[in-house]
C-alpha positions as CSV (number, residue, x, y, z in Angstrom):
1,X,270.5,-61.0,24.6
2,X,270.6,-63.3,27.7
3,X,268.3,-62.8,30.7
4,X,269.2,-64.1,34.1
5,X,267.3,-63.7,37.4
6,X,268.4,-62.9,40.9
7,X,265.9,-64.9,42.9
8,X,264.8,-63.0,45.9
9,X,261.1,-63.8,46.1
10,X,259.0,-60.6,45.6
11,X,262.3,-58.6,45.2
12,X,263.6,-60.8,42.4
13,X,264.9,-58.9,39.4
14,X,266.3,-59.5,35.9
15,X,269.8,-59.1,34.5
16,X,269.9,-58.3,30.8
17,X,273.2,-59.0,29.0
18,X,273.9,-58.3,25.4
19,X,274.9,-55.7,22.7
20,X,272.9,-52.6,21.9
21,X,270.7,-52.8,25.0
22,X,271.2,-49.1,25.9
23,X,268.8,-48.2,23.1
24,X,266.1,-50.8,23.9
25,X,263.5,-48.7,25.8
26,X,261.2,-51.7,26.2
27,X,263.6,-53.3,28.7
28,X,263.3,-50.3,31.0
29,X,259.6,-49.6,30.5
30,X,258.3,-52.1,33.1
31,X,260.3,-50.5,35.9
32,X,259.7,-46.8,34.9
33,X,256.0,-46.4,35.4
34,X,256.4,-42.7,36.2
35,X,257.3,-39.8,33.8
36,X,260.6,-38.8,35.4
37,X,263.9,-40.5,36.5
38,X,267.3,-39.2,37.7
39,X,270.4,-40.5,35.9
40,X,273.5,-40.5,38.1
41,X,276.8,-40.7,36.1
42,X,280.2,-39.2,36.0
43,X,282.3,-36.8,33.9
44,X,283.9,-39.7,32.0
45,X,280.8,-41.7,31.1
46,X,278.4,-38.8,30.6
47,X,279.9,-37.6,27.2
48,X,279.8,-41.2,26.0
49,X,276.4,-42.6,27.0
50,X,274.2,-40.1,28.9
51,X,272.5,-38.6,25.8
52,X,271.9,-42.1,24.4
53,X,270.1,-43.2,27.6
54,X,268.2,-40.0,27.8
55,X,266.9,-40.4,24.3
56,X,265.9,-44.0,25.1
57,X,263.9,-42.8,28.1
58,X,262.2,-40.1,26.0
59,X,260.9,-42.9,23.6
60,X,258.8,-44.2,26.5
61,X,257.8,-40.7,27.7
62,X,260.2,-40.4,30.6
63,X,262.1,-37.2,31.2
64,X,265.4,-37.4,33.0
65,X,267.4,-35.3,35.6
66,X,271.1,-35.8,34.9
67,X,273.4,-35.8,38.0
68,X,277.1,-35.8,36.8
69,X,279.7,-36.5,39.5
70,X,283.5,-36.4,39.4
71,X,285.1,-39.6,38.3
72,X,287.3,-41.8,40.5
73,X,287.4,-44.0,43.6
74,X,288.7,-41.0,45.6
75,X,285.3,-39.3,45.2
76,X,283.4,-42.2,46.7
77,X,282.7,-40.4,49.9
78,X,280.1,-38.3,51.8
79,X,280.9,-35.1,50.0
80,X,280.1,-36.6,46.6
81,X,277.1,-38.5,47.9
82,X,275.7,-35.1,49.1
83,X,275.9,-33.9,45.5
84,X,273.3,-36.6,44.6
85,X,271.0,-35.5,47.4
86,X,271.5,-31.9,46.4
87,X,270.3,-32.6,42.9
88,X,267.4,-34.7,43.9
89,X,266.1,-32.1,46.4
90,X,266.7,-29.2,44.0
91,X,264.6,-31.0,41.3
92,X,262.0,-32.1,43.9
93,X,262.4,-35.8,43.1
94,X,259.8,-37.8,44.8
95,X,259.7,-41.3,46.4
96,X,258.5,-42.7,43.0
97,X,261.4,-41.1,41.1
98,X,263.8,-43.9,40.1
99,X,267.6,-43.4,40.3
100,X,269.5,-44.9,37.4
101,X,273.2,-45.6,37.9
102,X,275.0,-45.2,34.6
103,X,278.7,-46.0,35.1
104,X,281.1,-48.3,36.9
105,X,281.2,-49.6,40.4
106,X,281.7,-46.3,42.1
107,X,278.6,-44.8,40.5
108,X,276.6,-47.9,41.1
109,X,277.6,-48.1,44.8
110,X,276.9,-44.5,45.5
111,X,273.7,-44.3,43.5
112,X,272.4,-47.4,45.2
113,X,273.2,-45.9,48.7
114,X,271.5,-42.7,47.7
115,X,268.5,-44.6,46.6
116,X,268.4,-46.6,49.8
117,X,268.5,-43.4,51.9
118,X,266.8,-40.6,49.9
119,X,263.2,-40.3,51.3
120,X,264.0,-43.6,53.1
121,X,264.1,-45.5,49.8
122,X,263.4,-44.9,46.1
123,X,263.5,-47.2,43.1
124,X,267.0,-48.1,41.7
125,X,268.2,-49.3,38.3
126,X,271.7,-50.4,37.4
127,X,273.2,-49.7,34.0
128,X,276.8,-50.7,34.4
129,X,279.4,-49.6,31.8
130,X,282.5,-51.3,33.1
131,X,283.3,-55.0,33.1
132,X,283.9,-55.0,36.8
133,X,280.4,-53.5,37.4
134,X,278.7,-55.8,34.9
135,X,280.1,-59.0,36.5
136,X,280.1,-58.0,40.1
137,X,279.2,-54.7,41.8
138,X,275.9,-54.1,39.9
139,X,274.4,-57.4,41.0
140,X,273.5,-58.3,44.6
141,X,272.5,-55.0,46.2
142,X,275.6,-54.0,48.0
143,X,275.8,-50.2,48.1
144,X,277.9,-47.7,50.0
145,X,280.8,-45.3,50.2
146,X,284.3,-45.3,51.5
147,X,285.6,-43.9,54.7
148,X,289.2,-42.6,55.1
149,X,289.8,-45.6,57.5
150,X,288.3,-48.3,55.4
151,X,286.7,-49.1,52.0
152,X,282.9,-49.6,51.8
153,X,282.5,-49.4,55.5
154,X,279.3,-47.2,55.2
155,X,276.5,-48.6,53.2
156,X,273.3,-50.7,52.9
157,X,272.0,-53.8,51.2
158,X,269.5,-52.4,48.7
159,X,268.6,-54.4,45.6
160,X,268.1,-52.8,42.1
161,X,264.9,-53.4,40.2
162,X,266.8,-54.3,37.0
163,X,270.4,-54.6,35.7
164,X,271.1,-53.7,32.1
165,X,274.6,-54.8,31.0
166,X,275.3,-53.5,27.5
167,X,278.5,-55.1,26.3
168,X,279.0,-52.3,23.7
169,X,279.9,-49.9,26.5
170,X,283.1,-52.0,27.0
171,X,284.4,-50.7,23.7
172,X,285.3,-47.4,25.3
173,X,286.8,-48.9,28.4
174,X,290.5,-48.4,28.9
175,X,292.6,-51.5,28.8
176,X,293.5,-51.3,32.5
177,X,289.9,-51.0,33.5
178,X,289.0,-54.0,31.3
179,X,291.7,-56.0,33.0
180,X,290.5,-54.9,36.4
181,X,287.1,-56.4,35.6
182,X,288.7,-59.7,34.6
183,X,290.1,-60.0,38.1
184,X,286.5,-60.4,39.4
185,X,285.7,-62.8,36.6
186,X,288.6,-65.1,37.6
187,X,287.4,-64.9,41.2
188,X,284.2,-66.8,40.4
189,X,286.2,-69.7,38.9
190,X,288.5,-69.8,41.9
191,X,285.8,-69.9,44.6
192,X,283.1,-72.1,43.1
193,X,283.4,-72.9,39.4
194,X,286.5,-74.9,38.3
195,X,285.2,-75.5,34.7
196,X,284.9,-71.7,34.3
197,X,288.4,-71.3,35.6
198,X,289.6,-73.8,33.0
199,X,287.6,-72.0,30.3
200,X,289.3,-68.7,31.3
201,X,292.7,-70.4,31.0
202,X,291.8,-71.2,27.4
203,X,290.1,-67.9,26.5
204,X,291.7,-65.1,28.6
205,X,293.3,-63.5,25.5
206,X,289.9,-63.3,23.8
207,X,288.6,-61.3,26.7
208,X,291.5,-58.9,26.5
209,X,290.9,-58.6,22.7
210,X,287.2,-57.7,23.5
211,X,285.8,-60.6,21.6
212,X,282.0,-60.1,21.9
213,X,281.0,-63.7,22.2
214,X,283.7,-64.4,24.8
215,X,282.8,-61.3,26.8
216,X,279.1,-62.2,26.8
217,X,279.8,-65.7,28.0
218,X,282.1,-64.5,30.8
219,X,279.7,-61.9,31.9
220,X,276.7,-64.3,31.9
221,X,278.6,-67.0,33.7
222,X,279.9,-64.6,36.3
223,X,276.5,-63.1,36.9
224,X,274.9,-66.5,37.2
225,X,277.4,-67.4,39.9
226,X,276.8,-64.1,41.7
227,X,273.0,-64.5,41.4
228,X,273.1,-68.0,42.8
229,X,275.2,-66.9,45.8
230,X,273.1,-63.8,46.5
231,X,269.8,-65.7,46.3
232,X,271.1,-68.2,48.9
233,X,272.7,-65.5,51.2
234,X,271.6,-62.0,50.5
235,X,273.1,-60.3,53.5
236,X,276.4,-62.1,53.6
237,X,275.8,-64.2,56.7
238,X,277.4,-67.3,55.2
239,X,278.2,-68.3,51.6
240,X,278.2,-64.8,50.2
241,X,281.4,-63.9,52.1
242,X,283.2,-66.2,49.6
243,X,282.7,-63.6,47.0
244,X,285.4,-61.6,48.9
245,X,288.3,-63.7,47.8
246,X,291.3,-61.4,47.6
247,X,289.3,-58.5,48.9
248,X,290.6,-58.4,52.5
249,X,294.1,-57.9,51.2
250,X,292.9,-55.9,48.2
251,X,290.9,-53.4,50.2
252,X,294.0,-52.8,52.4
253,X,296.0,-52.1,49.3
254,X,293.5,-49.6,47.9
255,X,293.2,-47.8,51.3
256,X,296.9,-48.0,52.1
257,X,297.9,-46.6,48.7
258,X,295.3,-43.9,48.7
259,X,291.9,-44.4,47.0
260,X,292.3,-44.2,43.2
261,X,295.9,-45.1,43.0
262,X,295.2,-48.8,42.6
263,X,292.0,-49.9,40.7
264,X,289.7,-52.1,42.7
265,X,290.4,-55.1,40.4
266,X,294.1,-54.5,40.6
267,X,293.9,-54.7,44.4
268,X,291.8,-57.8,44.2
269,X,294.3,-59.5,41.8
270,X,297.3,-58.9,44.1
271,X,295.1,-59.8,47.1
272,X,294.1,-63.1,45.5
273,X,297.7,-64.0,45.0
274,X,298.2,-63.3,48.7
275,X,295.2,-65.4,49.6
276,X,296.5,-68.2,47.5
277,X,300.0,-68.0,49.1
278,X,298.4,-68.1,52.6
279,X,296.3,-71.1,51.5
280,X,299.5,-72.8,50.5
281,X,301.2,-72.1,53.8
282,X,298.2,-73.6,55.6
283,X,298.8,-76.8,53.5
284,X,295.5,-76.6,51.6
285,X,296.8,-76.1,48.0
286,X,300.2,-76.7,46.5
287,X,302.9,-74.5,45.0
288,X,301.8,-75.5,41.5
289,X,298.3,-74.3,42.2
290,X,299.6,-70.9,43.3
291,X,301.7,-70.7,40.2
292,X,298.7,-71.7,38.0
293,X,296.6,-68.9,39.5
294,X,299.5,-66.4,39.3
295,X,300.0,-67.2,35.6
296,X,296.4,-66.5,34.7
297,X,296.4,-63.1,36.5
298,X,299.7,-62.3,34.7
299,X,298.2,-63.2,31.3
300,X,295.3,-60.9,32.2
301,X,297.8,-58.0,32.6
302,X,297.1,-57.7,36.3
303,X,299.5,-57.1,39.2
304,X,300.6,-60.2,41.1
305,X,303.0,-58.4,43.5
306,X,301.5,-56.3,46.3
307,X,302.9,-52.9,47.3
308,X,305.1,-52.9,50.4
309,X,303.0,-51.1,53.0
310,X,304.7,-53.0,55.8
311,X,303.3,-55.9,57.7
312,X,302.0,-53.8,60.5
313,X,300.1,-51.4,58.2
314,X,298.5,-54.3,56.4
315,X,297.4,-55.8,59.7
316,X,296.0,-52.4,60.9
317,X,294.0,-51.9,57.6
318,X,292.8,-55.5,57.5
319,X,291.6,-55.2,61.1
320,X,288.9,-52.8,59.7
321,X,287.6,-55.4,57.3
322,X,283.8,-56.0,57.4
323,X,284.4,-59.7,57.9
324,X,286.3,-59.2,61.3
325,X,284.5,-61.1,64.1
326,X,285.5,-61.1,67.7
327,X,288.6,-59.2,66.8
328,X,289.8,-61.9,64.4
329,X,290.4,-61.2,60.7
330,X,288.5,-63.8,58.7
331,X,290.0,-64.6,55.3
332,X,288.5,-66.2,52.2
333,X,291.0,-68.9,51.3
334,X,291.3,-71.8,48.8
335,X,290.9,-75.5,49.8
336,X,291.5,-76.1,46.1
337,X,291.0,-74.3,42.8
338,X,287.2,-74.1,42.5
339,X,286.4,-74.3,46.3
340,X,286.9,-71.5,48.8
341,X,286.2,-71.3,52.5
342,X,286.1,-68.5,55.1
343,X,288.7,-69.1,57.8
344,X,289.4,-67.1,60.9
345,X,292.1,-69.0,62.7
346,X,295.2,-68.1,60.6
347,X,298.3,-68.4,62.7
348,X,300.0,-64.9,63.0
349,X,303.4,-66.2,61.8
350,X,301.9,-67.6,58.6
351,X,300.1,-64.4,57.9
352,X,303.2,-62.4,58.4
353,X,305.1,-64.7,56.1
354,X,302.6,-64.1,53.4
355,X,302.7,-60.4,53.9
356,X,306.5,-60.3,53.6
357,X,306.7,-62.7,50.7
358,X,303.9,-61.1,48.6
359,X,305.6,-57.8,48.2
360,X,308.6,-59.3,46.5
361,X,308.6,-60.5,42.9
């Protein structure tokens, strides 16, 4: 097992990464001082891991209230959020009752937002079961839900007390979900960690084959990158925005195609290729760099061609991005592989060229 720390002063918390962690009650005991917790999960994860976690909690004398939600990005909304509140109120959960998110990014985001708002704040623990959640969404305290007009537009910064990433849960992950997580792994190499990007070029097939050592290394390296950025810029006023490489385009794809039709990581993959193309048009990286990036995403079995929503639709959807300032869309772009910047002065003609070129193979 590896232990990392997200350094936020008094609100610092550990990230545990390894195999068999779901059964290690001792890791959870320090953040479960009370005798009851609520476990929020979904209809896919519950049959796989809910009983295992409940038994683990029983070993330390903690009973659990299960809250089982429908599975899918299309359910990341106010209606499903109210199901969590309904369960907490029905079972008279108190301000000291921790919420445990057992699932992927959707479960983690919604559970975290419920924790931030129920009784104005209750303890929160992340137990991510997808690669994407383990390397990205479970770390850093971003919580929230989607709105029909934009992804993750309603939410709060609310840090967990602990992240427990059990690599064994990835054994039941569908191949396309595993690949979606790899998109976020590649992101870290592109924005700030060239040696990691080069390692991924050498080891991407090992990740797809679910090699335990390779997965643990990639998860730990990704989490360390995320933890470093979050510690320096918790509320995304500066450097943390770089973690959104590919997301401005990717969120537009997810929203424009209808939530759930493209996985988040798939949207990020195609969106990253669009960001790389735009970086090339600005003269910052070369065509060979774009090809190198594209090849790695292709090897990871991820989409590199965006859906043709039409340039105007893309512009409309990207105009709702959280990074918009003064009416200008701010993009995370590449100065080189391993170094990203946030840039808000993209000429309209270059942006339209990228939008038109990126929907053609």
